[in-house]
SETIRO-126177 format. One record per residue (C-alpha): residue in one letter; x, y, z. Coordinates in steps of 0.05 Angstrom, whole numbers, plus 32768, in hexadecimal, padded with zeros to 4 digits. Example, Ala and Ser with C-alpha at 12.3 -4.5 7.8 and 13.67 -1.06 7.14 Angstrom:
<atom residuo="a" px="80F6" py="7FA6" pz="809C"/>
<atom residuo="s" px="8111" py="7FEB" pz="808F"/>
% end
This chain:
<atom residuo="m" px="83E1" py="7FF4" pz="8CE7"/>
<atom residuo="i" px="83BF" py="7FEB" pz="8D2B"/>
<atom residuo="v" px="8376" py="7FD6" pz="8D24"/>
<atom residuo="v" px="834A" py="7FE3" pz="8D61"/>
<atom residuo="v" px="8306" py="7FC1" pz="8D65"/>
<atom residuo="g" px="82DF" py="7FDC" pz="8D9F"/>
<atom residuo="s" px="82B0" py="800B" pz="8DC2"/>
<atom residuo="y" px="82A4" py="8055" pz="8DC7"/>
<atom residuo="n" px="8281" py="8076" pz="8E02"/>
<atom residuo="v" px="8275" py="80BD" pz="8E16"/>
<atom residuo="d" px="8295" py="80C1" pz="8E5B"/>
<atom residuo="f" px="8273" py="80E7" pz="8E93"/>
<atom residuo="l" px="82A8" py="80ED" pz="8ECA"/>
<atom residuo="i" px="8292" py="80FF" pz="8F10"/>
<atom residuo="k" px="82C6" py="8112" pz="8F43"/>
<atom residuo="v" px="82B7" py="8107" pz="8F8D"/>
<atom residuo="r" px="82E0" py="810C" pz="8FCD"/>
<atom residuo="d" px="82C9" py="80C7" pz="8FE5"/>
<atom residuo="f" px="829A" py="8093" pz="8FC8"/>
<atom residuo="p" px="8255" py="8095" pz="8FE8"/>
<atom residuo="s" px="823C" py="805C" pz="9012"/>
<atom residuo="e" px="81FB" py="8039" pz="9000"/>
<atom residuo="g" px="81C3" py="806C" pz="9006"/>
<atom residuo="e" px="81F2" py="80A6" pz="9011"/>
<atom residuo="t" px="81F3" py="80E7" pz="8FE8"/>
<atom residuo="v" px="8234" py="810B" pz="8FDC"/>
<atom residuo="f" px="8246" py="814A" pz="8FB5"/>
<atom residuo="s" px="8274" py="8146" pz="8F79"/>
<atom residuo="d" px="82B3" py="816F" pz="8F72"/>
<atom residuo="g" px="82AA" py="8174" pz="8F27"/>
<atom residuo="v" px="828A" py="8154" pz="8EEA"/>
<atom residuo="y" px="82AF" py="814A" pz="8EA8"/>
<atom residuo="i" px="8297" py="8131" pz="8E64"/>
<atom residuo="d" px="82CA" py="810E" pz="8E37"/>
<atom residuo="h" px="82D3" py="80DA" pz="8E01"/>
<atom residuo="g" px="82DA" py="8092" pz="8E1A"/>
<atom residuo="g" px="82CC" py="8049" pz="8E0E"/>
<atom residuo="k" px="8305" py="8017" pz="8E0E"/>
<atom residuo="g" px="830A" py="8012" pz="8DC3"/>
<atom residuo="s" px="830C" py="805D" pz="8DB9"/>
<atom residuo="n" px="833B" py="8068" pz="8DF4"/>
<atom residuo="q" px="836C" py="8035" pz="8DDA"/>
<atom residuo="a" px="8369" py="804C" pz="8D92"/>
<atom residuo="v" px="8373" py="8096" pz="8DA3"/>
<atom residuo="s" px="83A9" py="8087" pz="8DD6"/>
<atom residuo="a" px="83CF" py="805D" pz="8DA3"/>
<atom residuo="s" px="83C9" py="8094" pz="8D6F"/>
<atom residuo="r" px="83E4" py="80C7" pz="8DA0"/>
<atom residuo="l" px="8422" py="809B" pz="8DA9"/>
<atom residuo="g" px="842E" py="809C" pz="8D5E"/>
<atom residuo="g" px="8408" py="805E" pz="8D49"/>
<atom residuo="n" px="83E4" py="8058" pz="8D07"/>
<atom residuo="v" px="839F" py="8043" pz="8D1F"/>
<atom residuo="r" px="835E" py="802C" pz="8D00"/>
<atom residuo="l" px="8320" py="802B" pz="8D2D"/>
<atom residuo="i" px="82E6" py="7FFC" pz="8D22"/>
<atom residuo="s" px="82AD" py="8013" pz="8D4F"/>
<atom residuo="a" px="8264" py="8028" pz="8D51"/>
<atom residuo="v" px="8244" py="806A" pz="8D67"/>
<atom residuo="g" px="81FD" py="8082" pz="8D68"/>
<atom residuo="n" px="81DB" py="80B1" pz="8D37"/>
<atom residuo="d" px="81DB" py="80E8" pz="8D6B"/>
<atom residuo="e" px="8205" py="8125" pz="8D7B"/>
<atom residuo="f" px="8235" py="80FC" pz="8DA6"/>
<atom residuo="g" px="8243" py="80CE" pz="8D6B"/>
<atom residuo="k" px="8253" py="8108" pz="8D3E"/>
<atom residuo="r" px="8282" py="8125" pz="8D72"/>
<atom residuo="a" px="82A5" py="80E2" pz="8D7A"/>
<atom residuo="i" px="82B4" py="80DD" pz="8D2F"/>
<atom residuo="k" px="82CE" py="8125" pz="8D2D"/>
<atom residuo="f" px="82F9" py="8116" pz="8D6A"/>
<atom residuo="w" px="8318" py="80D8" pz="8D4A"/>
<atom residuo="e" px="8326" py="80FD" pz="8D0A"/>
<atom residuo="d" px="834A" py="8133" pz="8D32"/>
<atom residuo="e" px="8372" py="80FC" pz="8D55"/>
<atom residuo="r" px="8387" py="80E1" pz="8D10"/>
<atom residuo="l" px="8362" py="809F" pz="8D13"/>
<atom residuo="d" px="834A" py="8079" pz="8CD6"/>
<atom residuo="v" px="82FE" py="807D" pz="8CE1"/>
<atom residuo="a" px="82E8" py="8060" pz="8C9E"/>
<atom residuo="y" px="82CB" py="8022" pz="8CC0"/>
<atom residuo="v" px="82A7" py="8044" pz="8CFA"/>
<atom residuo="k" px="825E" py="8033" pz="8CF6"/>
<atom residuo="i" px="8223" py="8061" pz="8D06"/>
<atom residuo="k" px="81E9" py="803C" pz="8D26"/>
<atom residuo="n" px="81A1" py="804F" pz="8D31"/>
<atom residuo="a" px="81AB" py="8052" pz="8D7C"/>
<atom residuo="l" px="81C7" py="807E" pz="8DB3"/>
<atom residuo="t" px="8213" py="8084" pz="8DB7"/>
<atom residuo="g" px="822F" py="805B" pz="8DF1"/>
<atom residuo="s" px="823B" py="807F" pz="8E33"/>
<atom residuo="a" px="8261" py="8072" pz="8E74"/>
<atom residuo="y" px="8259" py="8092" pz="8EB9"/>
<atom residuo="i" px="829B" py="8092" pz="8EDF"/>
<atom residuo="v" px="829F" py="80A6" pz="8F28"/>
<atom residuo="f" px="82E6" py="80AF" pz="8F44"/>
<atom residuo="d" px="82FE" py="80C5" pz="8F88"/>
<atom residuo="r" px="8339" py="80EC" pz="8FA4"/>
<atom residuo="r" px="8363" py="80AC" pz="8FA7"/>
<atom residuo="g" px="835B" py="80A0" pz="8F5D"/>
<atom residuo="r" px="832D" py="8065" pz="8F65"/>
<atom residuo="n" px="82F0" py="805F" pz="8F38"/>
<atom residuo="f" px="82B1" py="8038" pz="8F27"/>
<atom residuo="i" px="828F" py="8039" pz="8EE4"/>
<atom residuo="v" px="8248" py="802D" pz="8EC9"/>
<atom residuo="v" px="8241" py="8024" pz="8E7D"/>
<atom residuo="n" px="8206" py="8029" pz="8E4E"/>
<atom residuo="r" px="821C" py="8003" pz="8E10"/>
<atom residuo="g" px="81EF" py="8027" pz="8DDD"/>
<atom residuo="a" px="8209" py="8021" pz="8D96"/>
<atom residuo="n" px="8244" py="7FF5" pz="8DAD"/>
<atom residuo="a" px="8213" py="7FBB" pz="8DB4"/>
<atom residuo="l" px="8201" py="7FC2" pz="8D6A"/>
<atom residuo="l" px="8247" py="7FB9" pz="8D4D"/>
<atom residuo="s" px="8241" py="7F79" pz="8D24"/>
<atom residuo="e" px="826D" py="7F45" pz="8D03"/>
<atom residuo="d" px="825A" py="7F61" pz="8CBF"/>
<atom residuo="d" px="8277" py="7FA4" pz="8CD4"/>
<atom residuo="l" px="82BC" py="7F84" pz="8CD5"/>
<atom residuo="d" px="82BB" py="7F6E" pz="8C8C"/>
<atom residuo="g" px="82F4" py="7F8B" pz="8C63"/>
<atom residuo="c" px="8319" py="7FAE" pz="8C9C"/>
<atom residuo="l" px="833D" py="7F77" pz="8CC2"/>
<atom residuo="n" px="8383" py="7F82" pz="8CA7"/>
<atom residuo="g" px="83C0" py="7F9E" pz="8CC9"/>
<atom residuo="d" px="83F9" py="7F8D" pz="8CF9"/>
<atom residuo="i" px="83D9" py="7F91" pz="8D3F"/>
<atom residuo="l" px="8391" py="7F85" pz="8D53"/>
<atom residuo="l" px="837B" py="7FA2" pz="8D95"/>
<atom residuo="t" px="8335" py="7F90" pz="8DAE"/>
<atom residuo="q" px="830D" py="7F8D" pz="8DEF"/>
<atom residuo="l" px="82CB" py="7F71" pz="8E08"/>
<atom residuo="e" px="829F" py="7FAF" pz="8E08"/>
<atom residuo="v" px="8282" py="7F9A" pz="8DC5"/>
<atom residuo="n" px="8260" py="7F58" pz="8DB5"/>
<atom residuo="e" px="8289" py="7F19" pz="8DBF"/>
<atom residuo="n" px="8279" py="7EFF" pz="8D79"/>
<atom residuo="v" px="8297" py="7F3E" pz="8D5C"/>
<atom residuo="v" px="82D5" py="7F37" pz="8D86"/>
<atom residuo="k" px="82DC" py="7EEE" pz="8D73"/>
<atom residuo="k" px="82D7" py="7EFC" pz="8D29"/>
<atom residuo="a" px="830B" py="7F33" pz="8D2E"/>
<atom residuo="l" px="833B" py="7F06" pz="8D54"/>
<atom residuo="k" px="832F" py="7ECB" pz="8D26"/>
<atom residuo="e" px="8338" py="7EF0" pz="8CE4"/>
<atom residuo="f" px="836D" py="7F24" pz="8CF3"/>
<atom residuo="p" px="83B0" py="7F11" pz="8CD3"/>
<atom residuo="g" px="83E0" py="7F33" pz="8D04"/>
<atom residuo="v" px="83ED" py="7F33" pz="8D4F"/>
<atom residuo="k" px="83AC" py="7F31" pz="8D77"/>
<atom residuo="v" px="83A6" py="7F53" pz="8DBB"/>
<atom residuo="l" px="8368" py="7F49" pz="8DE5"/>
<atom residuo="n" px="835B" py="7F77" pz="8E20"/>
<atom residuo="p" px="8326" py="7F4C" pz="8E45"/>
<atom residuo="a" px="82FF" py="7F87" pz="8E62"/>
<atom residuo="p" px="82CC" py="7F80" pz="8E7C"/>
<atom residuo="a" px="82DF" py="7F38" pz="8E8D"/>
<atom residuo="v" px="829B" py="7F1A" pz="8E7D"/>
<atom residuo="l" px="82AB" py="7EE3" pz="8E4B"/>
<atom residuo="n" px="8276" py="7EB1" pz="8E35"/>
<atom residuo="d" px="829C" py="7E92" pz="8DFB"/>
<atom residuo="n" px="82E1" py="7E7D" pz="8E15"/>
<atom residuo="s" px="82F2" py="7E61" pz="8DD0"/>
<atom residuo="l" px="8303" py="7EA7" pz="8DB7"/>
<atom residuo="l" px="8341" py="7EA4" pz="8DE4"/>
<atom residuo="e" px="835D" py="7E71" pz="8DB3"/>
<atom residuo="y" px="8369" py="7EAA" pz="8D81"/>
<atom residuo="v" px="838B" py="7ED9" pz="8DB2"/>
<atom residuo="d" px="83D6" py="7EE6" pz="8DAF"/>
<atom residuo="i" px="83DC" py="7F15" pz="8DEB"/>
<atom residuo="l" px="83A9" py="7F1B" pz="8E23"/>
<atom residuo="t" px="83AC" py="7F59" pz="8E4F"/>
<atom residuo="p" px="837F" py="7F53" pz="8E8D"/>
<atom residuo="n" px="8386" py="7F80" pz="8ECA"/>
<atom residuo="e" px="8384" py="7F63" pz="8F10"/>
<atom residuo="i" px="8338" py="7F5F" pz="8F15"/>
<atom residuo="e" px="8330" py="7F44" pz="8ECF"/>
<atom residuo="f" px="8366" py="7F10" pz="8EDC"/>
<atom residuo="k" px="8341" py="7EF6" pz="8F18"/>
<atom residuo="e" px="82FF" py="7EF4" pz="8EF3"/>
<atom residuo="l" px="831C" py="7ECE" pz="8EB8"/>
<atom residuo="t" px="8346" py="7E9C" pz="8EDF"/>
<atom residuo="g" px="831B" py="7E92" pz="8F1C"/>
<atom residuo="t" px="8356" py="7E99" pz="8F4B"/>
<atom residuo="q" px="835C" py="7ECF" pz="8F81"/>
<atom residuo="d" px="83A7" py="7EC3" pz="8F8A"/>
<atom residuo="l" px="83D0" py="7EF4" pz="8F61"/>
<atom residuo="n" px="8412" py="7ED7" pz="8F7A"/>
<atom residuo="y" px="8441" py="7EE0" pz="8F40"/>
<atom residuo="g" px="8452" py="7E97" pz="8F35"/>
<atom residuo="i" px="840B" py="7E7D" pz="8F3A"/>
<atom residuo="a" px="83ED" py="7EB5" pz="8F11"/>
<atom residuo="v" px="841D" py="7EAE" pz="8ED7"/>
<atom residuo="s" px="841C" py="7E62" pz="8ED8"/>
<atom residuo="y" px="83D0" py="7E61" pz="8ED6"/>
<atom residuo="t" px="83CD" py="7E94" pz="8E9D"/>
<atom residuo="h" px="8405" py="7E71" pz="8E78"/>
<atom residuo="l" px="83DE" py="7E30" pz="8E79"/>
<atom residuo="t" px="839D" py="7E51" pz="8E63"/>
<atom residuo="l" px="83B3" py="7E7D" pz="8E2A"/>
<atom residuo="p" px="83CF" py="7E68" pz="8DE7"/>
<atom residuo="t" px="840D" py="7E93" pz="8DE5"/>
<atom residuo="t" px="8419" py="7ECD" pz="8E14"/>
<atom residuo="a" px="83F8" py="7EF6" pz="8E4B"/>
<atom residuo="a" px="8409" py="7F3C" pz="8E62"/>
<atom residuo="s" px="83E6" py="7F5B" pz="8E9E"/>
<atom residuo="d" px="83E0" py="7FA5" pz="8EAE"/>
<atom residuo="v" px="83D8" py="7F9D" pz="8EF9"/>
<atom residuo="y" px="83DA" py="7FE7" pz="8F05"/>
<atom residuo="k" px="8402" py="8008" pz="8F3D"/>
<atom residuo="r" px="8425" py="7FC7" pz="8F4D"/>
<atom residuo="q" px="8447" py="7FA5" pz="8F12"/>
<atom residuo="a" px="843A" py="7F83" pz="8ED1"/>
<atom residuo="y" px="843E" py="7F38" pz="8EC6"/>
<atom residuo="i" px="8455" py="7F19" pz="8E85"/>
<atom residuo="g" px="844D" py="7ECF" pz="8E7D"/>
<atom residuo="t" px="8463" py="7EAA" pz="8E3F"/>
<atom residuo="r" px="8473" py="7E62" pz="8E2F"/>
<atom residuo="e" px="84BC" py="7E73" pz="8E38"/>
<atom residuo="r" px="84BF" py="7EA0" pz="8E76"/>
<atom residuo="r" px="849D" py="7ECA" pz="8EAB"/>
<atom residuo="i" px="84AE" py="7F12" pz="8EB8"/>
<atom residuo="l" px="8499" py="7F43" pz="8EEE"/>
<atom residuo="i" px="849E" py="7F8C" pz="8EDA"/>
<atom residuo="p" px="8496" py="7FC5" pz="8F0D"/>
<atom residuo="t" px="846F" py="8002" pz="8EFA"/>
<atom residuo="l" px="847E" py="804D" pz="8F00"/>
<atom residuo="a" px="846F" py="806B" pz="8F44"/>
<atom residuo="v" px="843E" py="80A6" pz="8F3B"/>
<atom residuo="d" px="840B" py="80CD" pz="8F63"/>
<atom residuo="a" px="83CD" py="80B4" pz="8F40"/>
<atom residuo="i" px="8390" py="80E1" pz="8F3E"/>
<atom residuo="d" px="8365" py="80BA" pz="8F0C"/>
<atom residuo="t" px="8372" py="8072" pz="8EF8"/>
<atom residuo="t" px="8339" py="8072" pz="8EC4"/>
<atom residuo="g" px="8354" py="8058" pz="8E83"/>
<atom residuo="a" px="8398" py="8042" pz="8E9D"/>
<atom residuo="g" px="838C" py="7FFD" pz="8E80"/>
<atom residuo="d" px="8378" py="801B" pz="8E3D"/>
<atom residuo="v" px="83B8" py="8044" pz="8E3A"/>
<atom residuo="f" px="83E0" py="8005" pz="8E4B"/>
<atom residuo="n" px="83C0" py="7FDE" pz="8E12"/>
<atom residuo="a" px="83C8" py="8017" pz="8DE1"/>
<atom residuo="s" px="8412" py="801F" pz="8DF2"/>
<atom residuo="l" px="841C" py="7FD4" pz="8DED"/>
<atom residuo="a" px="83FE" py="7FD3" pz="8DA7"/>
<atom residuo="v" px="8429" py="800E" pz="8D90"/>
<atom residuo="y" px="846B" py="7FF2" pz="8DA8"/>
<atom residuo="l" px="845D" py="7FAC" pz="8D90"/>
<atom residuo="e" px="844E" py="7FCA" pz="8D4B"/>
<atom residuo="k" px="8491" py="7FEE" pz="8D4F"/>
<atom residuo="g" px="84B2" py="7FA9" pz="8D57"/>
<atom residuo="y" px="84C3" py="7FAE" pz="8DA1"/>
<atom residuo="s" px="84C7" py="7F6E" pz="8DCA"/>
<atom residuo="l" px="848B" py="7F5D" pz="8DF6"/>
<atom residuo="e" px="84B4" py="7F6C" pz="8E35"/>
<atom residuo="r" px="84CC" py="7FAF" pz="8E1C"/>
<atom residuo="a" px="8487" py="7FC2" pz="8E03"/>
<atom residuo="v" px="8468" py="7FB1" pz="8E47"/>
<atom residuo="r" px="849D" py="7FD9" pz="8E6C"/>
<atom residuo="i" px="848E" py="8016" pz="8E42"/>
<atom residuo="s" px="8443" py="800B" pz="8E47"/>
<atom residuo="n" px="8449" py="8009" pz="8E93"/>
<atom residuo="i" px="846A" py="804D" pz="8E94"/>
<atom residuo="i" px="8439" py="806E" pz="8E65"/>
<atom residuo="s" px="83FB" py="8052" pz="8E88"/>
<atom residuo="a" px="8415" py="8067" pz="8ECC"/>
<atom residuo="y" px="8423" py="80AD" pz="8EB3"/>
<atom residuo="s" px="83DC" py="80B1" pz="8E97"/>
<atom residuo="t" px="83BE" py="80AB" pz="8EDD"/>
<atom residuo="t" px="83DD" py="80EC" pz="8EF3"/>
<atom residuo="r" px="83A6" py="8113" pz="8ECF"/>
<atom residuo="i" px="835B" py="810D" pz="8EC7"/>
<atom residuo="g" px="833E" py="80E6" pz="8E8D"/>
<atom residuo="a" px="8344" py="80A3" pz="8E6A"/>
<atom residuo="l" px="836E" py="80B8" pz="8E2E"/>
<atom residuo="g" px="83B9" py="80AD" pz="8E2B"/>
<atom residuo="p" px="83F1" py="80E1" pz="8E24"/>
<atom residuo="r" px="8411" py="80F7" pz="8DE3"/>
<atom residuo="l" px="8456" py="80DB" pz="8DD3"/>
<atom residuo="s" px="8477" py="811E" pz="8DE1"/>
<atom residuo="e" px="845D" py="811C" pz="8E29"/>
<atom residuo="v" px="847D" py="80D9" pz="8E3A"/>
<atom residuo="s" px="84B9" py="80D4" pz="8E0C"/>
<atom residuo="e" px="84EA" py="80E7" pz="8E44"/>
<atom residuo="l" px="84CD" py="80B3" pz="8E73"/>
<atom residuo="i" px="84D2" py="807E" pz="8E3D"/>
<atom residuo="e" px="851A" py="8090" pz="8E2F"/>
<atom residuo="k" px="852C" py="8089" pz="8E7A"/>
<atom residuo="e" px="850D" py="8043" pz="8E7F"/>
% end
């Protein structure tokens, strides 16, 4: 069982040719509304790859919240522990350009109301996957009490209580998050992995998209290239990476093998619009070739 503790947002995706400068108005090439939030993205993407997934999240008592629960049920998630709060469902506004770059503004909504008490009785399974779009005290309790392998995707990388890192088994920052967490601007392979290795209790995997992935453990350092693709939307690539990692770790794959597969799947996901990952049938041939 993969247990995902995290956020849900309604995603409003706005496609533009080029990002506007300050004070400039540009026309969009399209607007899309989709399901999002790092917790939901990762849970659904893991389920699409064949994972058995429980989602612990919060939605509002509005139409968007109802749609979210129906969507998760259709995606075969265990939603028994999803909480309905007296608030608006979280939302995110994602602007992406013709090069696949994006920037995101989030209204947390019900996500901010997920509490430690909401975790009672549901923290059991093999892999825990969590992020930082819900309150830190909730994340810390999940990491501290979960009995299996604990993966933290530190996104967004705004961390007030560094002690929660003591309970992390695998940390998965992207390039920006790595810099924010470590304070270094130098992503040289040796320096980056050494710094992470000294900071984290066990291992660190990084989904530095479109370049490579780093794996740093107490025993070794590995640099893994990614799949070359023509990206049109990088939104959610990190979420797909984390979902894939959880699925293949649960299957018993080594960390290196799981990261190699996750690199392929997350790269493939950027060849289409949206933050959700592909189904296993779409990427099985790519995985077999790896």
